[in-house]
C-alpha positions in Angstrom: 5.1 1.0 -5.8 6.9 -0.9 -8.3 7.9 -1.0 -11.9 4.7 -2.3 -13.3 1.3 -3.7 -12.6 -1.3 -4.2 -15.4 -0.2 -3.5 -18.9 -2.4 -1.2 -20.8 -2.5 -1.5 -24.6 -1.8 2.2 -25.5 -3.0 2.9 -21.9 -2.6 2.1 -18.3 -3.6 2.2 -14.7 -2.0 3.7 -11.6 -2.0 2.1 -8.1 -2.2 4.0 -4.9 -1.7 3.1 -1.2 -2.3 6.1 1.1 0.2 8.4 -0.1 2.2 7.4 -3.0 4.3 9.5 -5.2 6.3 8.9 -8.4 8.0 12.0 -9.4 11.3 13.7 -10.0 12.4 12.3 -6.8 12.0 8.7 -5.7 9.2 7.0 -7.6 6.0 6.7 -5.5 2.9 4.5 -6.2 1.1 1.3 -5.2 0.1 -0.4 -8.4 1.3 -1.7 -11.7 2.0 -0.1 -15.0 -0.3 -0.9 -17.8 0.9 0.0 -21.2 2.1 -1.4 -24.5 5.3 -2.4 -22.8 8.9 -1.7 -23.9 9.1 2.1 -24.1 7.6 3.1 -20.7 8.6 2.0 -17.2 7.9 2.9 -13.6 10.8 3.7 -11.4 11.0 3.0 -7.7 7.8 3.6 -5.9 7.2 5.8 -2.8 3.9 5.7 -0.9 2.4 7.6 2.0 -0.6 6.2 3.8 -1.9 8.7 6.3 -4.7 7.8 8.6 -6.5 10.2 10.9 -10.1 10.1 12.4 -11.2 7.1 10.4 -10.0 8.6 7.0 -7.1 7.4 4.9 -5.3 10.0 2.7 -3.6 8.5 -0.2 -1.2 10.7 -2.2 0.7 9.3 -5.2 2.8 10.7 -7.9 3.5 8.9 -11.2 7.0 9.1 -12.6 7.8 7.5 -15.9 10.8 6.7 -17.9 10.5 6.6 -21.7 7.6 7.8 -23.6 5.6 8.0 -26.9 2.5 6.1 -25.8 -0.4 6.4 -23.5 0.0 4.4 -20.4 -1.3 4.1 -16.8 -2.0 1.6 -13.9 -4.5 0.0 -11.7 -4.7 0.5 -7.9 -6.8 -1.5 -5.4 -8.5 0.7 -2.9 -10.0 -0.2 0.6 -13.0 1.9 0.0 -14.8 4.5 -2.2 -12.9 7.9 -2.2 -14.9 11.0 -1.3 -12.4 13.1 -3.0 -9.8 12.7 -5.8 -7.7 15.8 -6.3 -4.2 17.0 -7.1 -1.7 16.3 -4.4 0.8 18.6 -2.7 4.1 19.7 -4.2 6.5 18.4 -1.5 4.8 16.0 0.9 6.6 12.9 -0.5 9.9 14.6 -1.0 9.7 15.9 2.6 9.2 12.5 4.0 12.2 11.1 2.0 14.3 13.9 3.5 13.1 13.1 6.9 14.1 9.4 6.7 16.8 9.2 4.1 19.0 12.3 4.5 22.0 10.7 2.8 20.0 9.3 -0.3 18.0 12.5 -0.8 20.8 14.3 -2.9 21.3 11.2 -5.0 17.7 10.8 -5.8 17.1 14.4 -6.2 14.8 16.3 -6.2 -14.7 -4.0 0.8 -15.6 -7.7 -0.1 -16.4 -8.6 -3.7 -19.4 -10.9 -3.0 -22.5 -9.8 -5.0 -20.5 -7.5 -7.3 -22.0 -7.3 -10.8 -20.3 -8.7 -13.9 -20.0 -5.2 -15.3 -17.7 -2.7 -13.7 -19.4 0.5 -12.4 -17.7 3.8 -12.8 -18.2 5.7 -9.5 -16.1 8.8 -10.1 -13.9 10.4 -12.8 -11.3 13.1 -12.5 -8.6 14.9 -14.5 -5.3 15.8 -12.7 -2.9 17.5 -15.2 -2.1 14.8 -17.8 -3.8 12.0 -15.8 -7.3 10.6 -16.4 -8.5 8.9 -13.1 -11.5 6.5 -12.9 -12.7 4.9 -9.7 -14.4 1.6 -10.4 -16.5 -0.9 -8.4 -16.4 -4.5 -9.7 -15.0 -8.0 -9.4 -11.6 -8.9 -10.9 -13.1 -10.0 -14.2 -15.4 -7.0 -14.5 -12.5 -4.6 -13.8 -10.2 -6.5 -16.2 -13.0 -6.3 -19.0 -13.4 -2.6 -18.4 -9.7 -2.1 -18.7 -9.5 -4.0 -22.0 -12.5 -2.1 -23.4 -10.7 1.1 -22.5 -7.4 0.2 -24.3 -5.5 -1.4 -21.5 -3.6 -4.5 -22.5 -3.5 -6.8 -19.3 -0.6 -9.0 -18.6 -1.3 -12.8 -18.2 -1.1 -12.6 -14.4 -3.6 -9.8 -14.3 -6.9 -11.8 -13.7 -5.4 -13.7 -10.7 -4.0 -10.5 -9.1 -7.3 -8.5 -9.7 -9.3 -11.4 -8.2 -6.9 -11.4 -5.2 -7.9 -7.9 -4.4 -11.6 -8.0 -5.4 -12.1 -10.8 -2.8 -11.4 -8.1 -0.1 -12.5 -4.8 -1.8 -14.2 -4.3 -5.1 -13.0 -0.8 -5.4 -10.2 0.1 -8.0 -8.6 3.2 -9.3 -7.7 3.2 -13.0 -5.2 5.9 -14.0 -4.1 6.7 -17.5 -1.4 9.1 -18.6 -2.0 11.1 -21.8 1.3 12.1 -23.3 -0.3 14.7 -25.8 -1.8 16.5 -22.7 1.5 16.4 -21.0 3.3 17.8 -24.0 0.7 20.6 -24.2 1.4 21.4 -20.5 5.2 21.4 -21.1 5.5 18.4 -18.8 8.8 16.5 -19.3 9.7 12.8 -19.1 10.3 12.1 -15.4 8.1 14.9 -14.1 5.6 13.5 -11.5 2.0 14.5 -10.9 0.9 13.8 -7.2 -2.6 12.6 -6.7 -4.5 12.7 -3.4 -7.2 10.4 -2.5 -9.4 10.8 0.7 -10.9 7.3 1.6 -13.1 6.7 4.8 -12.0 3.2 6.1 -11.9 1.3 9.3 -8.1 0.8 9.0 -5.5 1.8 6.5 -4.3 -0.7 4.0 -1.3 -0.7 1.6 -1.6 -3.0 -1.4 1.9 -4.4 -2.2 1.3 -7.5 -4.4 0.0 -5.2 -7.2 3.4 -3.8 -7.6 4.6 -7.1 -9.2 1.8 -7.2 -11.8 3.2 -7.8 -15.2 6.8 -8.5 -14.0 8.9 -11.7 -14.4 9.1 -13.8 -11.3 12.8 -12.7 -10.7 12.2 -9.0 -11.6 13.0 -6.6 -8.7 10.3 -4.7 -6.8 11.5 -1.7 -4.8 9.3 0.7 -3.0 9.3 3.2 0.0 6.2 3.2 2.2 5.3 5.9 4.7 2.6 5.7 7.3 1.3 8.5 9.4 -1.2 7.3 12.1 -2.7 8.7 15.2 -0.8 6.2 17.4 1.9 3.5 16.9 0.4 0.9 14.6 0.7 -2.9 14.7 1.9 -4.1 11.3 1.6 -7.5 9.6 4.2 -8.2 6.9 3.8 -11.8 5.6 6.5 -11.4 2.9 10.3 -11.2 3.2 11.8 -8.1 1.8 9.3 -5.8 3.4 11.2 -4.1 6.2 10.3 -1.7 8.9 13.3 0.8 8.8 12.0 3.5 11.2 9.1 3.8 13.7 9.0 6.9 15.9 6.9 9.9 16.9 6.6 12.3 14.0 8.5 15.5 14.8 6.6 18.8 15.1 8.8 20.3 12.4 7.8 17.5 9.9 4.1 17.8 10.6 4.3 21.6 10.2 6.2 21.3 6.8 3.6 18.6 5.6 0.6 20.8 6.8 1.8 23.7 4.6 1.6 21.7 1.4 -1.5 21.7 -0.8 -4.4 19.6 0.6 -2.5 18.6 3.8 -4.1 21.0 6.3 -6.2 18.2 7.7 -3.0 16.6 9.3 -2.7 17.4 13.0 0.2 19.5 14.1 1.3 17.0 16.7 0.8 13.6 18.1 1.2 11.6 14.9 3.4 8.4 14.5 5.7 7.9 11.6 6.5 4.5 10.2 8.9 4.0 7.2 9.1 0.7 5.5 11.1 -0.4 2.4 10.3 -3.1 -0.1 13.3 -4.7 -1.8 12.4 -8.2 -3.2 11.2 -9.9 -6.4 7.9 -10.2 -7.9 7.7 -13.9 -7.1 8.3 -13.3 -3.4 5.9 -10.4 -3.0 2.6 -12.2 -2.8 0.7 -10.3 0.0 0.0 -6.9 1.3 0.8 -4.8 4.4 -1.9 -5.1 7.0 -2.2 -2.3 9.6 -4.0 -1.9 12.9 -3.9 1.7 13.7 -6.5 1.4 16.6 -3.9 0.5 19.3 -5.4 -3.0 19.8 -2.5 -4.7 18.2 -4.5 -6.9 15.8 -3.6 -6.4 12.2 -6.0 -8.4 10.1 -4.6 -11.5 8.2 -7.4 -11.0 5.7 -6.2 -7.5 4.9 -2.8 -8.9 4.2 -4.3 -11.4 1.8 -3.8 -14.5 4.0 -6.5 -17.1 4.3 -9.2 -16.5 6.9 -7.9 -19.4 8.9 -4.3 -18.2 8.7 -2.5 -17.6 12.0 -1.2 -14.0 12.4 2.2 -15.6 13.1 2.3 -16.7 9.4 3.5 -13.2 8.8 6.0 -10.9 10.4 4.3 -9.0 13.2 5.8 -5.7 14.3 6.0 -5.8 18.1 6.8 -2.2 18.6 3.2 -1.6 19.8 2.7 -2.6 23.5 -0.7 -3.9 22.8 0.8 -6.2 20.3 3.6 -7.4 22.6 1.4 -8.3 25.6 -0.7 -11.1 24.0 2.4 -12.6 22.4 4.2 -12.6 25.8 1.2 -13.6 27.9 0.3 -16.9 26.2 3.8 -18.4 26.4 3.8 -17.5 30.1 0.4 -19.0 30.7 1.5 -22.2 28.9 4.7 -22.4 30.9 2.8 -22.0 34.2 0.3 -24.7 33.3 3.2 -27.0 32.3 4.9 -26.4 35.6 1.7 -27.0 37.6 1.2 -30.3 35.8 4.8 -31.3 36.5 4.4 -30.5 40.3 1.1 -32.5 40.5 2.8 -35.5 38.9 5.8 -35.4 41.2 3.6 -35.1 44.2 1.5 -38.2 43.0 4.7 -40.2 42.5 6.1 -39.4 45.9 2.9 -40.3 47.8 1.7 -43.9 46.7 -1.3 -43.9 49.2 -2.9 -41.1 47.0 -3.0 -43.4 44.0 
């Protein structure tokens, strides 16, 4: 979801969230571009993170501007995917139409402790002109693997990869092969959606990775879609990450999505749709989007990339979930009652000297 991530010398990696698409419509993805730089750029990113029955479904499409070189991106993942396959043809576009009807015509169309020094290849797959590799390793190990496979990493890559490896040692490396695209008749700007199926205790959307390789003042713009079994509580530590829409997903939307390739797992009713926009700069985007889809209203500060001791109030907490509202309202009320009780006791003592 952004214009770049890690740069790949004649190669690159693609980052995913839950469902991310970069295609002929709005660009979709959660990761940074890695390539020789200059001729290839990522456009705006769009991501869908769908979470149902303990499984996250991440769909992404990679749209590129320019060409002539092999490139790709790196995407941090919350767990090891059980399946990597080609995504549907219209899922992301249908979500855009649902939430941005006026813009549609214009846009058209785990912890790293104990991880080995050497990255482990867990899974490989080919989807059209994309070569996908799921890796397990620390930030240094993944960076070394990337360089050994032709990726030229930007100076900020080690810090960003370590930031993610501290929470999950799983990464997706995606490289785009222009010769294969040409053989398929794939044109510049065409997108290839990728669908990841990831068992995890809570969905997670990596955002900081979108600024990988960018200048501090460079813009980062992305659309993030969440589909969850119930209204989620969200922790958004950084300014520029805005919750635009939060509502029950319509039956028509779910029906349309279920008809797309690989989306039959989606329930026909009872899902909640959240739509967030990212419009900020690389220097400002320093954390991720943490989600509690359980209904308990406790998104993890660690999942957002905050310190373990950080108060959840350090970020912007979406209070649309009743279970998130109650604790925030209850504690101020308890504190007020306690203060009033103390005040009454002091007044009573002052008015009755014999009790001193």
